[in-house]
C-alpha positions, -999 to 999 in steps of 0.1 A, spaced: 256 -628 -529 230 -607 -547 247 -575 -560 234 -543 -544 250 -517 -566 276 -510 -592 307 -491 -581 322 -468 -608 358 -459 -601 376 -433 -622 414 -430 -617 422 -395 -628 445 -366 -624 422 -335 -620 445 -304 -615 418 -279 -603 387 -281 -581 358 -294 -601 327 -316 -600 323 -349 -619 290 -366 -627 282 -402 -638 249 -405 -656 232 -438 -665 204 -446 -689 184 -474 -676 160 -495 -697 130 -475 -706 146 -441 -700 156 -421 -731 170 -389 -717 199 -381 -693 185 -369 -660 199 -357 -627 176 -382 -610 197 -409 -626 232 -397 -617 259 -398 -591 283 -369 -585 315 -360 -567 331 -327 -558 368 -330 -564 397 -311 -548 423 -303 -574 455 -322 -571 486 -331 -592 483 -367 -580 461 -394 -594 429 -397 -574 404 -425 -571 370 -411 -578 341 -432 -567 305 -432 -579 276 -456 -574 248 -466 -597 218 -488 -589 212 -522 -605 174 -524 -604 171 -521 -642 193 -529 -671 218 -501 -678 221 -493 -715 246 -465 -715 269 -445 -692 280 -409 -694 309 -394 -675 308 -356 -672 344 -345 -666 338 -311 -649 322 -278 -648 352 -256 -642 360 -239 -675 395 -230 -662 403 -267 -657 437 -279 -670 441 -311 -690 427 -341 -672 445 -374 -673 423 -406 -669 442 -438 -663 413 -462 -658 376 -464 -656 363 -495 -639 329 -510 -629 325 -535 -601 298 -552 -580 298 -582 -557 298 -603 -588 329 -591 -606 348 -562 -621 353 -546 -655 385 -525 -659 391 -502 -689 426 -489 -694 440 -486 -729 406 -495 -742 388 -465 -727 384 -448 -761 370 -480 -776 341 -478 -752 338 -441 -743 337 -414 -769 344 -377 -761 318 -351 -771 325 -318 -789 337 -301 -758 364 -326 -752 396 -335 -772 415 -367 -764 453 -372 -768 462 -407 -756 449 -408 -720 447 -370 -716 415 -350 -721 415 -313 -730 382 -296 -723 370 -265 -742 342 -241 -748 322 -241 -780 296 -215 -790 296 -201 -755 289 -234 -738 311 -257 -717 299 -292 -711 327 -318 -716 317 -355 -712 325 -390 -723 296 -413 -734 297 -451 -737 286 -471 -767 257 -496 -764 280 -526 -760 290 -515 -725 254 -522 -714 256 -559 -720 288 -561 -700 274 -542 -671 244 -565 -671 267 -593 -659 274 -573 -628 237 -571 -619 233 -608 -612 250 -632 -588 277 -654 -601 286 -689 -591 317 -691 -570 347 -708 -587 367 -727 -561 387 -759 -555 357 -783 -552 379 -812 -545 387 -796 -511 350 -790 -505 342 -826 -515 368 -840 -491 355 -817 -463 319 -826 -470 326 -864 -470 346 -861 -438 318 -841 -421 291 -865 -432 312 -894 -420 314 -878 -386 277 -871 -385 268 -907 -394 292 -921 -369 277 -899 -341 241 -909 -351 251 -946 -353 266 -944 -318 235 -928 -303 207 -951 -292 175 -943 -313 155 -937 -281 180 -911 -270 185 -894 -303 176 -858 -300 160 -838 -328 180 -809 -314 212 -827 -320 203 -835 -356 192 -799 -361 225 -787 -346 245 -810 -369 225 -799 -399 232 -762 -392 269 -770 -388 271 -788 -422 249 -764 -441 275 -738 -450 298 -765 -464 270 -781 -483 259 -748 -498 294 -740 -508 300 -773 -525 267 -773 -543 276 -740 -559 249 -719 -542 275 -697 -526 282 -664 -544 312 -641 -543 314 -619 -513 305 -583 -509 333 -565 -492 313 -551 -464 343 -550 -441 361 -526 -465 390 -549 -469 402 -574 -494 389 -609 -486 416 -637 -485 424 -655 -517 431 -692 -522 466 -697 -508 495 -712 -528 510 -744 -514 544 -729 -507 555 -740 -472 536 -770 -458 540 -753 -424 523 -720 -434 496 -735 -457 472 -747 -430 472 -713 -413 467 -695 -447 439 -719 -456 422 -713 -423 423 -675 -430 409 -681 -465 382 -704 -453 371 -679 -425 366 -653 -452 349 -676 -478 329 -703 -461 293 -710 -473 265 -687 -464 289 -662 -450 275 -632 -469 239 -642 -460 249 -644 -423 266 -609 -426 234 -595 -442 212 -611 -415 235 -596 -389 230 -562 -405 192 -565 -404 193 -576 -368 216 -547 -359 194 -522 -377 159 -534 -368 164 -548 -333 194 -529 -317 189 -497 -337 225 -496 -346 238 -486 -381 256 -513 -401 274 -484 -418 280 -457 -391 306 -440 -413 277 -431 -437 245 -428 -415 237 -430 -378 206 -434 -357 196 -403 -338 169 -396 -313 131 -400 -320 136 -422 -351 158 -397 -369 187 -408 -391 216 -385 -399 241 -384 -427 277 -389 -414 299 -395 -444 335 -387 -433 346 -382 -468 318 -357 -476 317 -321 -465 288 -329 -441 311 -341 -413 333 -310 -414 302 -289 -416 282 -302 -386 313 -305 -364 324 -269 -373 357 -281 -386 352 -263 -419 356 -228 -406 380 -207 -427 406 -181 -420 401 -143 -421 419 -142 -454 398 -169 -470 367 -153 -457 377 -120 -474 384 -139 -506 350 -156 -504 333 -122 -501 353 -107 -529 343 -136 -552 306 -128 -547 311 -91 -548 329 -95 -582 301 -116 -595 275 -90 -584 294 -61 -600 299 -80 -632 262 -89 -635 251 -54 -626 269 -41 -657 246 -64 -677 215 -53 -657 213 -86 -640 203 -89 -603 224 -113 -582 212 -131 -551 231 -156 -530 225 -177 -498 221 -212 -484 197 -238 -471 204 -252 -436 217 -287 -429 194 -311 -412 220 -314 -385 217 -276 -379 179 -275 -375 176 -308 -356 209 -307 -336 190 -320 -305 182 -352 -324 218 -360 -331 232 -391 -314 258 -386 -287 285 -401 -309 280 -373 -334 273 -345 -308 306 -350 -291 324 -344 -324 311 -308 -326 338 -281 -319 327 -248 -305 294 -231 -312 302 -210 -343 298 -226 -377 310 -217 -411 276 -203 -419 278 -180 -388 312 -168 -400 300 -160 -435 267 -143 -424 286 -122 -398 312 -111 -423 287 -102 -451 266 -82 -426 297 -61 -417 300 -54 -454 263 -47 -457 261 -73 -483 231 -96 -484 235 -134 -480 201 -150 -473 199 -172 -443 166 -190 -435 177 -208 -403 158 -188 -378 122 -195 -389 131 -232 -394 146 -235 -359 115 -219 -344 90 -241 -361 110 -273 -360 101 -276 -323 65 -284 -333 67 -297 -368 86 -322 -389 104 -300 -414 131 -324 -426 127 -360 -436 136 -385 -409 151 -411 -432 166 -387 -457 192 -359 -460 167 -334 -474 139 -313 -460 103 -321 -468 78 -297 -484 68 -282 -451 104 -272 -444 108 -260 -480 77 -238 -477 91 -221 -446 124 -217 -463 106 -202 -493 87 -177 -472 119 -166 -455 136 -163 -489 108 -140 -502 110 -118 -471 148 -115 -471 150 -107 -509 119 -85 -510 140 -54 -517 154 -70 -548 126 -93 -561 95 -80 -544 78 -114 -540 47 -120 -519 47 -157 -509 16 -177 -516 -3 -184 -484 -5 -219 -473 -43 -220 -478 -37 -216 -515 -25 -253 -516 -40 -287 -512 -16 -305 -489 -16 -343 -491 4 -364 -466 18 -398 -477 32 -424 -453 68 -433 -462 93 -457 -446 125 -451 -465 148 -424 -479 184 -419 -491 197 -426 -456 181 -461 -453 196 -469 -487 230 -457 -474 226 -482 -445 218 -510 -470 182 -516 -459 148 -509 -476 131 -498 -444 134 -501 -407 108 -519 -386 86 -494 -367 100 -464 -385 77 -442 -407 69 -406 -414 43 -385 -431 57 -367 -462 37 -337 -474 30 -327 -510 18 -292 -520 -6 -288 -549 -18 -254 -560 -55 -252 -559 -59 -228 -588 -43 -246 -617 -45 -216 -639 -16 -200 -621 5 -231 -620 37 -236 -640 47 -262 -665 80 -281 -667 94 -279 -703 123 -296 -721 152 -274 -731 184 -290 -746 204 -258 -741 211 -266 -705 231 -294 -688 215 -328 -680 194 -326 -649 184 -290 -654 147 -281 -646 131 -255 -668 97 -241 -658 74 -217 -676 45 -198 -661 28 -172 -685 5 -160 -657 32 -153 -632 33 -119 -615 70 -113 -624 77 -113 -661 113 -123 -656 138 -150 -666 156 -164 -636 187 -187 -636 194 -206 -604 226 -224 -597 217 -250 -571 220 -286 -557 194 -312 -549 182 -292 -518 166 -266 -541 144 -293 -558 117 -290 -532 116 -252 -538 107 -255 -575 70 -260 -566 70 -225 -549 96 -203 -567 83 -211 -602 48 -197 -593 63 -162 -594 83 -160 -626 75 -165 -663 105 -187 -667 130 -203 -643 160 -225 -651 174 -246 -622 209 -258 -631 225 -284 -609 260 -270 -609 281 -242 -596 282 -206 -610 287 -206 -647 292 -174 -667 288 -192 -700 252 -203 -691 245 -167 -680 256 -154 -713 237 -181 -731 204 -176 -712 206 -138 -705 184 -138 -674 172 -108 -654 180 -126 -621 208 -150 -611 206 -169 -578 234 -190 -562 221 -213 -535 233 -246 -520 228 -266 -488 249 -254 -459 276 -281 -461 284 -270 -497 286 -233 -491 322 -231 -501 315 -245 -536 289 -221 -550 
């Protein structure tokens, strides 16, 4: 079977909550980028955890970088293995990790334990592979011939052909049916394909280990074991499964991977990963106790007070889930999972209001305008530029007492709409596009280029950071924003107002604040990640 992705598995003991990234340099790309990465938020534990990341296989991968956390209070991390696998095969690194991956200056290795540290006010521990790993990963990008007992296949093929010839000989030519011949051809095709070596190793779409070739052992048990093995490995099986997935998606509008993404109403797709915070978020199962709520508030209050002593303004808030704004588009299978009407966001906003502490919340204008406009991408987890613009206006209004921003009017932009048929959710489902599904995705371009900003490189900040400079901005201020991918659509608006903005894709980091010395710090993430800001 054609490989679809490479799965990276890190078996590690991570004592405290943290976030790991896996970056990959594809052929033709020279710099590490957030666009070429996969990340995972980790709940601290004393046990070994299996941490999974995925990377695409469209281009040759030259190097891999594993970032082992952003929590500067992290305890020593023990890494047992790093492995790479696809439908083609698997590469496992155990004792040879250090022969492939080298720690950087923020990391010290002792056997299979990694000690992270700060240096010159910065904390950015990671392991980076040598160039030799790229050639090994290249073998995972292409299908491999199946290695099997061909004598068994040869015997089965000869036997099947003998039966076909016998049947054809017994049938009078005048009565021979093309349909009979076609039927027999279909029956024998899987066996022929397997014997000819066209069959590739299976993709484990059923999330279970496929049966292996059985040992002889008992002659009584062998036939049953062989039947189980053959049912899992007969010729053309992966192609048939893939075809079934296409039929399920395009004809019956049913997700092949409902544990990741599901079909909603009016051609909407919704993220539904049970292992991600999104499930607990939209079902209201992530609400916290009164004590935890008070601790959450105290954390932000302590940050605000600490920054105030340095004359730095602090703003915090969140961007709504797609599930929140388009709850009416959720399928019944997801709607029935929702518990109660009060969400974690409601809890936090209510509590902060009682303390007269601002926590910006842009849900109201989005909910009002979502009735008439498409504000979130149908095939993606993120909002589109129309939704981001509404969020930007509400952000300016709610933070006006601190920042004093006047949002740019919509008529200051040229808005171009592009027809798209895919997004991160179609990829989650394993399809490029869905028949009959499309949407218009807007792009905002400022009409007066003299007041636009420029994106500039800056090696002081972690990979994936976006740094913008705008000398004609109305606010001569440096702004540091701790964010996730949801804030990316807001760069086109927020950077119009400040002379310099740094968007860092990680949680609050005092070292970066001390390094950059901004006048404003903003913590903002999508609703489902509110507890990790």
